[in-house]
C-alpha positions in Angstrom: 0.0 0.0 0.0 1.1 3.6 -0.6 1.9 5.6 2.5 1.6 9.3 2.9 2.4 11.6 5.8 -0.3 14.2 6.8 -0.4 17.0 9.3 -3.2 19.3 10.4 -3.0 22.4 12.6 -5.4 25.1 13.6 -3.2 28.1 13.7 -5.7 30.3 15.5 -5.5 33.1 12.9 -1.9 33.6 14.0 -2.9 34.7 17.5 -0.4 33.3 20.0 -0.7 32.5 23.7 0.2 36.1 24.5 -2.8 37.4 22.5 -0.6 38.9 19.8 -1.4 38.3 16.2 2.0 37.4 14.6 2.0 35.7 11.2 5.8 35.6 11.2 5.9 33.6 14.4 3.3 31.2 13.1 5.2 30.7 9.8 8.4 30.2 11.8 6.8 27.5 13.9 5.2 25.8 10.9 8.5 25.8 8.9 10.5 24.4 11.8 7.9 21.7 12.4 7.9 20.7 8.7 11.6 20.7 8.4 11.8 18.1 11.2 10.2 15.5 9.0 8.9 15.4 5.5 5.1 15.5 5.0 2.9 15.1 1.9 -0.2 16.9 3.0 -0.7 19.8 5.4 -4.2 21.1 6.3 -4.2 24.4 8.1 -7.4 25.7 9.7 -8.1 29.3 10.8 -5.3 30.4 8.4 -7.3 33.2 6.7 -9.0 36.2 8.3 -12.2 35.6 10.1 -14.4 38.1 8.2 -14.9 38.7 4.4 -13.0 39.0 2.2 -11.2 36.3 4.3 -7.7 37.6 3.3 -4.7 35.3 3.7 -2.6 35.8 6.8 0.5 33.7 6.2 3.4 34.4 3.7 2.6 31.5 1.3 5.6 32.3 -0.9 7.9 31.9 2.1 6.2 28.7 3.2 6.5 27.2 -0.2 10.2 28.2 -0.6 11.3 26.9 2.8 9.3 23.7 3.0 9.1 22.6 -0.6 5.3 22.3 -0.4 2.9 23.9 -2.8 -0.5 25.5 -2.3 -3.4 23.5 -3.6 -5.4 26.7 -4.2 -3.5 28.2 -7.2 -6.7 27.9 -9.2 -9.0 30.8 -8.1 -12.0 28.4 -8.1 -10.4 26.8 -5.0 -10.3 30.0 -3.0 -13.0 32.0 -1.3 -11.9 35.1 -3.1 -9.0 36.9 -4.7 -7.4 37.9 -1.3 -7.9 34.4 0.3 -5.3 31.7 0.5 -7.9 29.0 0.9 -11.6 28.5 1.6 -13.0 30.0 4.9 -9.7 29.7 6.6 -8.8 26.2 5.4 -5.6 26.0 3.5 -4.0 22.9 1.9 -0.4 22.4 1.1 1.0 19.4 -0.7 4.3 17.9 -1.7 5.6 17.2 -5.2 4.7 13.5 -4.8 1.1 14.4 -5.2 -0.5 15.5 -8.4 -3.6 17.7 -7.9 -6.2 16.3 -10.3 -9.1 18.7 -9.4 -11.1 20.1 -6.6 -14.4 21.5 -5.4 -15.5 23.9 -2.7 -18.6 22.7 -0.7 -20.5 25.2 1.3 -21.8 23.7 4.6 -24.9 24.8 6.5 -24.7 26.7 9.8 -25.1 30.1 11.3 -21.3 30.7 11.0 -19.8 30.3 7.5 -18.3 26.8 7.2 -17.1 24.8 4.2 -15.1 21.9 2.9 -12.3 21.9 0.4 -12.5 18.6 -1.5 -9.4 17.7 -3.6 -8.4 14.7 -5.6 -4.8 13.8 -5.9 -2.9 11.3 -8.1 -0.2 9.2 -6.5 1.8 6.2 -7.7 -0.7 5.5 -10.5 -3.7 5.7 -8.2 -5.8 8.5 -6.7 -7.3 9.5 -3.4 -9.7 12.2 -2.1 -9.0 14.8 0.6 -11.8 16.5 2.5 -10.3 19.4 4.4 -12.6 21.2 6.7 -13.3 23.0 10.0 -16.6 21.9 11.4 -18.9 23.7 13.8 -18.7 23.5 17.6 -22.2 22.2 18.2 -23.0 18.6 17.5 -26.3 19.2 15.8 -24.6 21.5 13.2 -21.7 19.1 12.8 -24.2 16.3 12.1 -25.9 18.4 9.4 -22.5 19.4 7.9 -21.4 15.7 7.8 -24.7 14.8 6.2 -23.9 17.3 3.4 -20.4 15.9 3.0 -21.8 12.3 2.9 -24.4 13.2 0.3 -21.6 14.8 -1.8 -19.5 11.6 -1.6 -22.5 9.4 -2.4 -22.6 10.9 -5.9 -18.9 10.6 -6.6 -16.6 7.8 -7.7 -15.5 5.7 -4.7 -11.8 6.1 -3.9 -9.7 6.2 -0.7 -10.8 9.2 1.2 -9.4 11.3 4.0 -11.3 13.7 6.3 -8.7 16.1 7.8 -8.9 19.3 9.9 -10.4 20.8 13.1 -13.5 18.6 13.3 -14.4 20.1 16.8 -15.4 16.6 18.1 -14.3 16.0 21.6 -15.8 12.5 22.0 -13.1 9.9 21.4 -15.6 7.5 20.0 -16.5 9.9 17.2 -19.9 11.3 18.1 -23.1 11.4 16.1 -21.7 13.4 13.2 -19.3 10.7 12.0 -21.7 7.8 12.4 -22.7 5.8 9.3 -26.4 6.8 9.5 -25.4 10.5 9.3 -22.3 10.5 7.1 -23.4 7.5 5.0 -20.0 5.9 5.4 -17.6 5.0 8.2 -14.7 7.4 9.0 -12.0 5.8 11.2 -8.9 7.3 12.9 -7.4 7.9 16.3 -8.6 10.6 18.8 -5.6 12.3 20.4 -5.8 15.4 22.6 -4.7 18.5 20.6 -6.6 21.2 22.5 -5.9 23.3 24.5 -2.2 23.5 23.6 -1.1 24.1 27.2 -2.9 21.0 28.5 -4.2 19.0 25.4 -7.0 16.7 26.4 -9.7 17.2 23.7 -9.2 15.5 20.3 -10.6 18.3 18.2 -8.1 17.9 15.3 -8.4 14.7 13.4 -7.1 12.7 10.4 -9.8 10.1 9.6 -10.1 7.7 6.7 -12.6 5.7 4.8 -11.5 2.1 4.0 -9.5 0.9 2.2 -7.5 3.9 3.4 -6.3 3.6 7.0 -4.6 5.8 9.5 -1.7 3.6 10.6 -0.4 5.9 13.3 -0.7 9.4 14.6 0.8 11.7 17.2 0.3 15.2 18.5 3.4 17.4 18.1 4.4 19.6 21.0 7.1 22.1 21.8 7.3 25.4 23.6 7.2 27.2 20.3 4.0 25.4 19.2 2.3 25.9 22.5 3.2 29.7 22.3 2.0 30.0 18.8 -1.6 28.6 18.8 -4.3 27.3 21.2 -4.2 24.0 19.2 -1.3 21.6 18.7 -0.5 20.0 15.3 -1.6 16.4 14.6 0.6 14.3 12.4 -0.6 11.0 10.9 0.8 8.3 8.6 -1.9 7.1 6.2 -2.0 3.9 4.2 -3.9 4.2 0.9 
């Protein structure tokens, strides 16, 4: 089976533990973390501004130059707007191993704007699908949002699929939103505490997979720099496709 390395991190709109918004500090922490070990996919949440026009916060050019990763949002149709780096704060970076085949932005229901960036990548003669998202805090809204994602998947060609991002689910067993009756499929993956950064006990950030894809192992990354940079810690996972 093909193996890829994934990482997801809610960067808290570059607001650190000290309350200061510092995109350079966030970029420094991200670059240092990615230099420590190569990854194929990075899903950042809360990486664009909170209000329209959802302008990008990080220096993408610097991130690409110093990590070797590329933005998946070069095509304007995969961004919320001209000033955005991604879609409603979710930004996807990928390595040269992965060929971006296409993508779609899916608006999700809720009183606060939410959405999913759905991308298909080619790798080693095969393909897989990534759903990168930041779901709502309330379980009823998460269930409705996952229902929308499930209905989207039901109309698409089956392929190994990953659900990655800040899923805002604290229940280790997955909660209602990720159950088969709601999502129409079974997402599986570990639940490791990533929030709050100072004392991570809630598994809000997840890498989940639909069989035949499988999350082989995962770990939460922690350092003083990471704890000072965001209220979440990054989650790294090895996925078998």
